[in-house]
DRENMIVO-270518 format. One record per residue: residue number from 1; residue in one letter; y, z, x of N, C-alpha, C in turn; chain. Coordinates in nm, 3 decimals, m for minus. Atoms other than C-alpha are relative to their C-alpha. Layout:
// DRENMIVO-270518
NUM|A|Y|Z|X|Y|Z|X|Y|Z|X|A;
...
//
This chain:
// DRENMIVO-270518
1|X|m0.123|0.091|0.074|m1.073|8.516|0.532|0.066|0.084|m0.051|A;
2|X|m0.135|m0.114|m0.006|m0.744|8.662|0.419|0.027|m0.142|m0.149|A;
3|X|m0.019|0.053|0.148|m0.683|8.497|0.008|0.151|0.008|0.004|A;
4|X|m0.111|m0.034|0.005|m0.319|8.496|m0.035|m0.020|m0.001|m0.165|A;
5|X|m0.024|m0.066|0.196|m0.248|8.662|m0.425|0.157|m0.057|m0.013|A;
6|X|m0.137|0.074|0.097|0.016|8.459|m0.643|0.082|0.164|0.021|A;
7|X|m0.128|m0.101|m0.024|0.359|8.666|m0.620|m0.017|0.034|m0.157|A;
8|X|m0.005|m0.026|0.159|0.306|8.713|m1.025|m0.134|0.072|m0.020|A;
9|X|0.102|m0.068|0.001|m0.042|8.872|m0.964|0.058|0.141|m0.079|A;
10|X|m0.039|m0.186|0.031|m0.043|9.253|m1.168|m0.077|0.033|0.054|A;
11|X|0.047|m0.109|m0.054|m0.127|9.513|m0.944|m0.069|0.094|m0.100|A;
12|X|0.068|m0.047|0.102|m0.383|9.705|m1.140|0.041|0.167|0.055|A;
13|X|m0.028|m0.138|m0.012|m0.249|10.082|m1.186|m0.009|0.124|m0.113|A;
14|X|0.018|m0.116|0.171|m0.317|10.405|m1.417|0.065|0.097|0.105|A;
15|X|m0.062|m0.121|m0.020|m0.148|10.718|m1.405|m0.050|0.045|m0.084|A;
16|X|0.073|m0.071|0.060|m0.267|11.035|m1.534|0.093|0.185|0.001|A;
17|X|m0.074|m0.139|m0.003|m0.086|11.414|m1.606|m0.103|0.072|0.039|A;
18|X|0.100|m0.097|m0.007|m0.290|11.684|m1.496|0.070|0.087|0.026|A;
19|X|m0.068|m0.153|m0.034|m0.191|12.081|m1.498|m0.101|0.067|0.066|A;
20|X|0.098|m0.029|m0.099|m0.327|12.220|m1.242|m0.045|0.140|m0.046|A;
21|X|0.071|m0.120|0.052|m0.581|12.511|m1.387|0.019|0.120|0.104|A;
22|X|m0.019|m0.128|m0.060|m0.590|12.882|m1.302|m0.186|m0.007|0.112|A;
23|X|0.155|m0.022|m0.091|m0.999|12.834|m1.180|0.048|m0.088|0.088|A;
24|X|m0.007|0.062|m0.124|m0.877|12.596|m0.927|0.104|0.031|0.153|A;
25|X|m0.082|m0.086|m0.080|m0.612|12.807|m0.770|m0.077|0.155|0.083|A;
26|X|0.021|m0.126|m0.063|m0.639|13.099|m0.508|0.052|0.120|m0.046|A;
27|X|m0.060|m0.087|0.034|m0.510|13.424|m0.483|0.172|m0.024|0.013|A;
28|X|m0.158|0.052|m0.018|m0.170|13.281|m0.402|0.062|m0.100|m0.086|A;
29|X|m0.022|0.085|0.139|m0.185|13.050|m0.713|0.050|m0.147|0.090|A;
30|X|m0.021|0.151|m0.043|m0.235|12.722|m0.457|m0.109|m0.091|m0.016|A;
31|X|0.143|0.055|m0.007|m0.500|12.490|m0.537|m0.054|m0.026|0.122|A;
32|X|0.075|0.020|m0.108|m0.781|12.475|m0.342|m0.011|m0.163|0.050|A;
33|X|m0.045|0.129|m0.054|m0.751|12.161|m0.103|m0.124|m0.098|m0.069|A;
34|X|0.086|0.104|0.096|m1.082|12.019|m0.269|0.004|m0.043|m0.097|A;
35|X|0.009|0.029|0.144|m1.022|12.029|m0.588|0.113|m0.103|m0.021|A;
36|X|m0.044|0.131|m0.009|m0.760|11.757|m0.494|m0.084|m0.125|m0.045|A;
37|X|0.101|0.125|m0.003|m1.047|11.510|m0.451|m0.040|m0.015|m0.171|A;
38|X|0.004|m0.015|0.145|m1.116|11.597|m0.856|0.115|m0.070|m0.059|A;
39|X|m0.135|0.079|0.061|m0.774|11.470|m0.944|0.003|m0.154|0.076|A;
40|X|m0.014|0.116|m0.048|m0.791|11.215|m0.748|m0.116|m0.120|m0.051|A;
41|X|0.083|0.090|0.058|m1.100|11.059|m0.893|0.026|0.035|m0.196|A;
42|X|m0.048|0.032|0.157|m0.977|11.150|m1.286|0.090|m0.114|0.011|A;
43|X|m0.068|0.094|m0.011|m0.729|10.909|m1.182|m0.061|m0.124|0.019|A;
44|X|0.088|0.090|m0.052|m0.968|10.666|m1.015|m0.050|m0.070|m0.130|A;
45|X|0.092|0.033|0.125|m1.150|10.652|m1.355|0.065|m0.023|m0.117|A;
46|X|m0.108|0.036|0.090|m0.846|10.618|m1.540|0.014|m0.172|0.002|A;
47|X|m0.021|0.152|m0.040|m0.777|10.282|m1.369|m0.111|m0.095|m0.025|A;
48|X|0.128|0.095|0.039|m1.153|10.176|m1.380|m0.010|m0.034|m0.166|A;
49|X|0.010|0.005|0.163|m1.146|10.235|m1.751|0.087|m0.124|m0.059|A;
50|X|m0.080|0.085|0.042|m0.837|10.027|m1.773|m0.048|m0.153|0.036|A;
51|X|0.077|0.177|m0.021|m0.999|9.693|m1.611|m0.165|0.003|m0.059|A;
52|X|0.143|m0.002|0.077|m1.311|9.792|m1.820|m0.132|m0.013|0.108|A;
53|X|0.137|0.018|m0.085|m1.535|9.862|m1.512|m0.038|0.123|0.057|A;
54|X|0.029|m0.140|m0.066|m1.590|10.219|m1.465|m0.157|0.003|m0.002|A;
55|X|0.130|m0.012|m0.056|m1.919|10.337|m1.358|m0.133|m0.030|m0.065|A;
56|X|0.113|0.046|0.080|m2.134|10.270|m1.649|m0.043|m0.165|m0.004|A;
57|X|m0.031|0.177|0.045|m2.004|9.884|m1.681|m0.062|m0.025|0.172|A;
58|X|0.085|0.061|m0.142|m2.091|9.901|m1.284|m0.121|m0.001|m0.005|A;
59|X|0.172|m0.001|0.033|m2.422|9.991|m1.339|m0.084|m0.136|m0.079|A;
60|X|0.048|0.138|0.060|m2.460|9.722|m1.599|m0.020|m0.083|0.065|A;
61|X|m0.014|0.163|m0.042|m2.353|9.455|m1.394|m0.123|m0.008|0.132|A;
62|X|0.074|m0.019|m0.093|m2.611|9.562|m1.124|0.056|0.075|0.128|A;
63|X|m0.041|m0.027|m0.068|m2.409|9.717|m0.890|0.077|0.176|0.044|A;
64|X|m0.014|m0.157|m0.048|m2.323|10.064|m0.715|0.125|0.010|0.078|A;
65|X|m0.131|0.041|m0.069|m1.993|10.102|m0.585|0.021|0.164|0.095|A;
66|X|m0.029|m0.142|m0.091|m2.001|10.466|m0.334|0.073|0.021|0.049|A;
67|X|m0.159|0.068|m0.124|m1.675|10.542|m0.186|m0.081|0.040|0.128|A;
68|X|0.089|m0.009|m0.108|m1.800|10.545|0.158|0.141|0.070|0.132|A;
69|X|m0.061|m0.109|m0.098|m1.439|10.710|0.312|0.082|0.087|m0.110|A;
70|X|m0.102|m0.078|0.076|m1.157|10.950|0.150|0.054|0.045|0.097|A;
71|X|m0.119|m0.075|m0.091|m0.829|11.038|0.308|0.108|0.068|m0.110|A;
72|X|m0.074|m0.065|0.086|m0.582|11.292|0.170|0.090|0.041|0.092|A;
73|X|m0.071|m0.050|m0.093|m0.279|11.352|0.324|0.097|0.103|m0.073|A;
74|X|m0.052|m0.085|0.146|m0.124|11.716|0.162|0.117|0.032|0.068|A;
75|X|m0.187|m0.052|m0.040|0.255|11.740|0.202|0.011|0.138|m0.041|A;
76|X|m0.049|m0.160|0.077|0.325|12.025|m0.019|m0.108|0.039|m0.100|A;
77|X|0.111|m0.050|0.088|0.093|12.235|m0.234|0.014|0.030|m0.108|A;
78|X|m0.001|0.079|0.152|0.004|12.157|m0.591|m0.029|0.198|m0.047|A;
79|X|0.043|m0.163|0.044|0.041|12.561|m0.776|m0.034|0.026|m0.158|A;
80|X|0.064|m0.054|0.119|m0.093|12.723|m1.092|0.109|m0.061|m0.132|A;
81|X|m0.092|0.075|0.112|0.022|12.502|m1.391|0.131|m0.063|0.022|A;
82|X|m0.095|0.111|m0.029|0.214|12.294|m1.227|m0.030|m0.151|m0.085|A;
83|X|0.075|0.100|0.047|0.185|11.953|m1.389|0.073|m0.123|0.112|A;
84|X|0.012|0.112|m0.084|0.134|11.643|m1.168|m0.049|m0.083|m0.118|A;
85|X|0.068|0.111|0.015|0.135|11.306|m1.214|m0.092|m0.076|0.125|A;
86|X|0.083|0.071|m0.121|m0.181|11.117|m0.999|m0.008|m0.141|m0.068|A;
87|X|0.034|0.158|0.033|m0.152|10.739|m0.983|m0.066|m0.053|0.072|A;
88|X|0.146|0.106|m0.085|m0.432|10.518|m0.847|0.050|m0.112|m0.012|A;
89|X|m0.054|0.150|m0.001|m0.320|10.165|m0.755|m0.161|m0.080|0.104|A;
90|X|0.105|0.079|m0.033|m0.583|9.904|m0.646|0.105|m0.061|0.107|A;
91|X|m0.049|0.094|m0.137|m0.497|9.785|m0.297|m0.062|m0.074|0.055|A;
92|X|0.087|0.067|m0.074|m0.760|9.637|m0.167|m0.155|m0.079|m0.100|A;
93|X|0.079|m0.030|0.083|m1.073|9.449|m0.339|m0.078|m0.116|0.034|A;
94|X|0.101|0.090|m0.056|m1.232|9.150|m0.134|m0.085|0.030|0.053|A;
95|X|0.176|m0.035|m0.071|m1.513|9.296|0.078|m0.023|0.138|m0.003|A;
96|X|0.011|m0.128|0.052|m1.408|9.678|m0.058|0.095|0.026|m0.111|A;
97|X|m0.063|m0.026|0.111|m1.272|9.833|m0.338|0.114|0.121|0.044|A;
98|X|m0.057|m0.099|m0.076|m0.982|10.064|m0.155|0.136|0.031|m0.117|A;
99|X|m0.047|m0.011|0.075|m0.785|10.231|m0.403|0.087|0.134|0.058|A;
100|X|m0.105|m0.093|m0.026|m0.456|10.462|m0.300|0.032|0.058|m0.087|A;
101|X|m0.043|m0.077|0.120|m0.321|10.748|m0.483|0.105|0.068|0.066|A;
102|X|m0.115|m0.064|m0.023|0.016|10.939|m0.503|0.004|0.113|m0.115|A;
103|X|m0.040|m0.136|0.091|0.031|11.320|m0.659|0.124|0.029|0.022|A;
104|X|m0.146|m0.035|0.039|0.392|11.383|m0.769|0.006|0.100|m0.100|A;
105|X|0.030|m0.141|0.114|0.508|11.680|m0.950|0.083|m0.087|m0.111|A;
106|X|m0.081|0.074|0.114|0.607|11.545|m1.297|0.140|0.040|m0.023|A;
107|X|m0.115|m0.025|0.023|0.910|11.725|m1.326|0.135|m0.059|0.061|A;
108|X|m0.158|0.032|m0.084|1.137|11.624|m1.030|m0.092|m0.125|0.062|A;
109|X|0.092|0.102|m0.067|0.877|11.351|m0.925|0.053|m0.006|0.159|A;
110|X|0.007|0.018|m0.143|0.859|11.433|m0.575|m0.127|m0.009|0.045|A;
111|X|0.123|0.050|m0.045|0.578|11.325|m0.398|m0.039|0.156|0.108|A;
112|X|0.093|m0.114|m0.031|0.311|11.586|m0.321|m0.092|m0.017|0.080|A;
113|X|0.136|0.055|m0.086|0.017|11.426|m0.166|0.027|m0.135|0.005|A;
114|X|0.027|0.147|0.024|m0.107|11.081|m0.109|m0.118|m0.032|0.063|A;
115|X|0.138|0.083|m0.079|m0.456|10.910|m0.021|m0.044|m0.130|m0.057|A;
116|X|0.033|0.133|0.024|m0.679|10.668|m0.058|m0.202|0.035|0.021|A;
117|X|0.095|m0.017|0.016|m1.032|10.628|m0.130|m0.061|m0.150|0.034|A;
118|X|0.061|0.139|m0.005|m1.277|10.314|m0.017|m0.146|0.004|m0.053|A;
119|X|0.150|0.001|0.040|m1.592|10.201|m0.190|m0.023|m0.140|0.027|A;
120|X|0.037|0.116|m0.043|m1.808|9.949|m0.137|m0.127|m0.065|m0.084|A;
121|X|0.072|0.012|0.122|m2.043|9.764|m0.363|m0.159|m0.023|0.048|A;
122|X|0.151|m0.045|m0.052|m2.439|9.829|m0.348|m0.078|m0.089|m0.072|A;
123|X|0.098|0.043|0.118|m2.701|9.588|m0.525|m0.090|0.131|m0.017|A;
124|X|0.093|m0.102|0.029|m2.877|9.862|m0.674|m0.139|m0.068|0.009|A;
125|X|0.113|0.068|0.016|m3.180|9.627|m0.722|m0.070|0.023|0.145|A;
126|X|0.054|0.018|m0.126|m3.226|9.566|m0.346|0.032|0.141|0.099|A;
127|X|m0.065|m0.097|m0.060|m3.004|9.881|m0.230|0.078|m0.039|0.135|A;
128|X|m0.063|0.046|m0.144|m2.835|9.627|0.028|0.213|0.008|m0.036|A;
129|X|m0.155|m0.007|m0.022|m2.439|9.687|0.105|m0.001|m0.140|0.015|A;
130|X|m0.068|0.152|m0.026|m2.252|9.371|0.013|0.143|m0.006|0.106|A;
131|X|m0.092|0.027|m0.128|m2.002|9.242|0.293|0.127|m0.077|m0.074|A;
132|X|m0.090|0.040|0.021|m1.784|9.116|0.026|m0.019|0.048|m0.165|A;
133|X|m0.017|m0.040|0.144|m1.685|9.215|m0.360|m0.097|m0.083|m0.071|A;
134|X|0.022|0.137|0.120|m1.887|9.025|m0.627|0.088|m0.031|m0.067|A;
135|X|m0.080|0.031|0.080|m1.772|8.818|m0.855|0.070|0.086|m0.114|A;
136|X|m0.023|m0.102|0.074|m1.754|9.067|m1.129|0.133|0.057|m0.005|A;
137|X|m0.134|m0.099|m0.058|m1.487|9.262|m0.943|0.102|m0.109|m0.012|A;
138|X|m0.110|0.098|0.008|m1.274|8.945|m0.941|0.038|m0.019|m0.119|A;
139|X|0.043|0.010|0.120|m1.348|8.891|m1.280|0.082|0.127|m0.096|A;
140|X|m0.063|m0.132|0.072|m1.233|9.257|m1.419|0.153|0.021|0.069|A;
141|X|m0.116|m0.051|m0.035|m0.911|9.253|m1.182|0.067|m0.136|m0.059|A;
142|X|m0.061|0.109|0.023|m0.809|8.909|m1.355|0.003|m0.099|0.095|A;
143|X|m0.029|0.066|m0.131|m0.851|8.700|m1.048|m0.095|m0.139|0.018|A;
144|X|0.107|0.072|0.017|m1.108|8.461|m1.111|0.044|m0.145|0.059|A;
145|X|m0.059|0.125|m0.073|m0.862|8.147|m0.983|0.048|0.013|0.119|A;
146|X|m0.040|m0.018|m0.109|m0.806|8.346|m0.684|m0.091|m0.043|0.144|A;
//
């Protein structure tokens, strides 16, 4: 079942600035591809903090939200000391939590990388995966009446 979201609903988004550190780069001063996941995680946590439902609050509500899918499209490399914006945006929340990401150069605004993560709710007590997001997710996103 698909729900129609009112046009005036605010989509939740958070942006963080990251300077690529030396310990994340190779001899060519390019960030190793695996570190991009860490940068996405920093933006995702900022987004979850914004809706007051980061991992400690998830656990308190009785749910774990493991990442079950991760996708990254590397368009341009990230380089040592480059300052980048990492933006995380809630894309889906009904049956799963899907967050889209864009990494762009702070100075030029040029998009360097994009990606997404998909998380599902798991009831901690039973270990059962839910096939729709629990009400707490809708509450945290301000979608009680939807």
